[in-house]
N, CA, C and O of each residue as an XYZ file, in Angstrom:
332
protein
N      30.867    193.551    187.279
C      32.096    193.600    187.603
C      32.400    193.423    188.518
O      32.106    194.089    189.511
N      33.568    191.797    188.443
C      34.677    191.902    189.364
C      34.826    193.398    189.478
O      34.313    194.313    188.833
N      36.364    193.369    191.302
C      36.576    193.330    191.195
C      38.672    193.436    191.386
O      39.281    193.106    192.404
N      39.457    194.102    189.792
C      40.392    193.833    189.886
C      41.077    194.382    191.097
O      40.537    195.183    191.859
N      42.187    193.956    191.229
C      43.425    193.433    191.776
C      44.379    194.292    191.589
O      44.527    194.637    190.417
N      45.104    194.770    192.392
C      45.241    196.113    192.553
C      47.350    194.892    192.444
O      48.321    195.251    191.778
N      47.302    194.132    192.975
C      49.030    193.378    192.758
C      48.916    192.898    191.244
O      47.846    192.595    190.716
N      50.407    192.864    190.486
C      50.557    192.319    189.835
C      50.787    191.003    190.296
O      50.941    190.355    191.331
N      50.730    190.866    188.688
C      50.983    188.965    188.617
C      52.309    188.586    188.253
O      52.879    189.110    187.296
N      52.955    187.496    189.131
C      53.836    187.566    188.518
C      54.712    187.464    186.987
O      55.873    187.796    186.747
N      53.816    186.956    186.211
C      54.770    187.170    184.896
C      55.080    188.438    184.440
O      55.660    188.655    183.376
N      54.561    189.608    185.527
C      53.879    191.297    184.539
C      55.517    191.418    186.046
O      55.631    190.849    187.131
N      56.296    192.263    185.428
C      56.725    192.569    186.939
C      57.508    194.130    186.669
O      58.180    194.313    185.654
N      57.362    194.948    187.470
C      57.545    196.437    187.092
C      58.960    196.372    186.915
O      59.685    195.548    187.472
N      59.591    197.866    185.585
C      60.748    197.765    185.445
C      61.542    198.284    186.331
O      62.734    198.372    186.035
N      61.090    198.744    187.605
C      61.929    198.781    189.320
C      62.498    197.542    189.709
O      63.702    197.497    189.963
N      61.422    196.012    189.829
C      61.279    194.920    189.922
C      62.995    194.326    188.944
O      64.031    194.125    189.577
N      62.924    194.181    187.676
C      63.276    193.890    186.732
C      64.646    194.363    187.728
O      65.048    193.592    188.600
N      65.360    195.826    187.475
C      66.590    196.060    187.500
C      66.803    196.140    188.841
O      67.950    196.157    189.289
N      66.011    196.181    189.413
C      67.067    196.065    190.771
C      67.607    194.290    191.123
O      68.397    193.953    192.005
N      66.907    193.395    190.151
C      67.017    192.045    190.616
C      66.387    191.145    191.725
O      66.849    190.433    192.617
N      64.657    191.606    191.127
C      63.729    190.851    191.831
C      63.496    189.540    190.532
O      62.752    188.560    190.474
N      64.076    189.860    190.011
C      63.417    188.943    188.728
C      63.453    187.744    188.684
O      64.270    187.370    189.525
N      63.066    187.007    188.223
C      62.525    186.008    188.555
C      64.372    185.330    188.172
O      65.328    185.876    187.622
N      64.202    183.999    188.752
C      65.916    183.231    188.368
C      65.645    181.137    187.944
O      65.418    180.227    188.741
N      65.811    181.084    186.384
C      65.803    179.645    186.398
C      66.394    178.758    186.553
O      67.474    178.595    185.985
N      65.739    177.680    187.584
C      67.352    176.738    187.708
C      66.844    175.446    187.264
O      65.667    175.191    187.522
N      67.496    174.658    186.683
C      67.349    173.502    187.246
C      67.697    172.345    188.086
O      68.841    172.104    188.471
N      66.188    171.327    188.468
C      66.389    170.553    189.674
C      67.774    170.186    189.201
O      68.384    170.579    188.207
N      68.191    169.180    190.326
C      69.134    168.154    189.927
C      68.503    167.273    189.445
O      69.182    166.663    188.619
N      67.254    166.795    189.583
C      66.799    165.083    189.249
C      66.473    165.304    187.700
O      65.743    164.553    187.054
N      67.044    166.315    187.246
C      65.998    166.544    186.003
C      66.943    167.086    185.214
O      67.098    168.248    184.837
N      67.682    165.898    184.966
C      69.289    166.125    183.555
C      68.839    164.890    182.686
O      68.282    163.803    182.842
N      69.296    165.525    181.859
C      69.454    165.019    180.451
C      69.547    163.922    180.508
O      69.533    163.672    181.713
N      69.681    162.634    179.734
C      70.764    161.359    179.189
C      71.374    162.469    178.099
O      70.812    163.309    177.396
N      73.248    161.975    178.328
C      73.773    162.781    177.331
C      72.961    160.919    176.202
O      72.647    159.743    176.386
N      73.061    162.139    174.982
C      72.605    161.451    173.209
C      73.871    161.066    173.145
O      75.018    161.424    173.413
N      72.875    159.699    172.426
C      73.989    158.897    171.886
C      74.170    158.663    170.215
O      73.274    158.811    169.383
N      75.002    158.422    170.058
C      75.525    158.558    168.830
C      75.831    156.843    168.067
O      76.775    156.182    168.502
N      75.045    156.348    167.075
C      75.131    155.150    166.362
C      75.112    154.748    165.150
O      74.626    153.729    164.658
N      75.976    156.078    164.443
C      76.770    156.880    163.207
C      77.059    155.674    163.601
O      76.795    155.133    164.675
N      77.971    155.013    162.097
C      80.240    154.992    162.171
C      80.790    155.976    161.409
O      80.578    156.681    160.423
N      81.950    155.630    162.660
C      82.553    156.824    162.418
C      82.855    157.264    160.770
O      83.100    156.260    160.100
N      82.892    158.688    159.892
C      83.924    157.951    158.065
C      84.938    158.037    158.303
O      85.581    158.330    159.312
N      85.251    157.640    156.848
C      86.463    156.624    156.560
C      86.849    158.227    156.826
O      86.188    159.204    157.178
N      88.275    158.004    156.477
C      89.582    158.894    156.043
C      89.411    159.489    155.377
O      88.232    159.492    155.022
N      90.225    160.342    154.738
C      89.730    161.457    153.654
C      91.539    161.618    153.553
O      92.232    162.077    154.460
N      92.060    161.107    152.195
C      93.342    161.255    152.059
C      93.255    162.685    151.076
O      93.210    162.850    149.857
N      93.257    163.406    151.983
C      93.328    164.785    150.931
C      94.835    165.218    150.089
O      95.093    166.416    149.967
N      95.831    164.124    149.505
C      96.354    163.916    149.481
C      96.726    164.385    147.301
O      97.256    165.148    146.493
N      95.713    162.869    147.568
C      94.530    162.432    146.325
C      94.082    162.987    145.937
O      94.259    163.282    144.755
N      92.775    163.743    147.049
C      91.708    164.906    146.099
C      92.877    166.045    145.505
O      93.201    165.927    144.323
N      93.383    166.932    146.170
C      94.044    168.171    145.548
C      95.429    168.404    145.023
O      96.304    169.172    144.622
N      95.160    167.636    145.205
C      97.211    167.294    143.235
C      97.155    168.066    142.412
O      98.238    168.462    141.980
N      95.581    168.778    141.669
C      96.036    169.301    140.454
C      96.514    170.820    141.249
O      97.321    171.688    140.917
N      95.288    170.620    142.861
C      96.111    172.481    142.901
C      96.918    172.909    143.291
O      97.074    174.128    143.211
N      97.978    171.949    144.010
C      99.213    171.685    144.326
C      99.959    171.594    142.780
O     100.917    172.359    142.673
N      99.723    170.954    141.849
C     100.769    171.200    140.063
C     100.092    173.036    140.020
O     100.974    173.855    139.762
N      98.634    173.641    140.255
C      98.903    174.745    139.895
C      99.407    176.129    140.539
O      99.369    177.221    139.972
N      99.964    175.828    142.044
C     100.392    176.682    142.963
C     101.387    176.175    142.828
O     102.254    176.783    143.455
N     102.192    174.330    141.699
C     103.532    175.091    141.520
C     103.440    175.556    140.086
O     104.491    176.042    139.669
N     102.643    175.529    139.410
C     102.982    176.391    138.146
C     102.933    178.606    138.340
O     103.473    179.528    137.728
N     101.846    178.491    139.677
C     102.197    180.534    139.616
C     103.385    180.534    140.242
O     104.049    181.357    139.612
N     104.280    179.943    141.415
C     105.484    179.871    141.901
C     106.345    180.130    140.956
O     107.023    181.158    140.944
N     106.396    179.288    140.139
C     107.433    178.688    138.457
C     107.504    180.514    137.995
O     108.299    181.449    138.092
N     105.914    180.203    137.380
C     106.321    181.913    136.595
C     105.724    183.064    137.251
O     105.104    183.868    136.554
N     105.851    183.276    138.709
C     106.070    184.937    139.245
C     107.970    184.957    139.646
O     108.726    185.928    139.627
N     108.241    183.685    139.940
C     109.943    183.388    139.658
C     110.473    184.076    138.330
O     111.277    184.994    138.167
N     110.202    183.793    138.002
C     109.990    183.953    136.121
C     110.645    185.453    135.728
O     111.699    185.913    135.289
N     109.186    185.955    136.222
C     108.091    187.356    135.659
C     109.289    188.375    136.747
O     109.761    189.409    136.275
N     109.691    187.884    138.297
C     110.985    188.798    139.355
C     112.338    189.151    138.116
O     112.572    190.151    137.437
N     112.836    188.185    138.204
C     113.754    187.376    137.824
C     114.182    188.572    136.064
O     115.177    189.188    135.681
N     112.829    188.351    135.530
C     112.391    189.079    134.883
C     113.001    190.706    135.293
O     113.887    191.380    134.769
N     112.371    190.889    136.107
C     112.036    192.346    135.880
C     113.925    192.992    137.148
O     114.376    194.033    137.625
N     114.242    191.734    137.091
C     115.545    192.447    137.386
C     116.811    193.042    136.744
O     117.449    194.093    136.693
N     116.815    191.854    136.312
C     117.382    191.925    134.515
C     117.105    193.187    134.053
O     117.996    194.036    134.010
N     116.124    193.389    133.747
C     115.112    194.683    133.254
C     116.225    196.188    133.660
O     116.918    197.045    133.112
N     115.747    195.701    135.055
C     116.419    197.082    136.092
C     117.624    197.313    135.699
O     118.049    198.416    135.356
N     118.226    196.310    135.726
C     119.979    197.104    135.507
C     120.345    197.107    133.646
O     121.569    197.047    133.528
N     119.553    197.166    132.040
C     119.837    197.058    131.693
C     119.595    198.846    131.550
O     119.081    199.682    132.293
N     120.207    198.902    130.292
C     120.825    200.788    130.280
C     119.396    200.822    129.295
O     119.014    199.860    128.628
N     118.888    201.809    129.350
C     117.815    202.687    128.787
C     118.398    203.745    128.097
O     118.715    204.755    128.726
N     118.615    203.654    126.717
C     118.706    204.766    126.094
C     117.168    206.094    125.888
O     117.339    207.146    125.272
């Protein structure tokens, strides 16, 4: 059997070495930079959201109308004398 070395490999640092900051630092050499990615896709056409969501505006208007009618109704009922 070959004698085992008492020194640890650089991959396996002890807990004390990791905490003290002896751990490896990763840095990228200056000559190894990635080229910027190019996109050959065309820009999407602008979407007219007012035409897309016209029905939502109508629904919100109806909700506002009903809410205001109900609130006015509650105020009127609050001032009626109850026997």
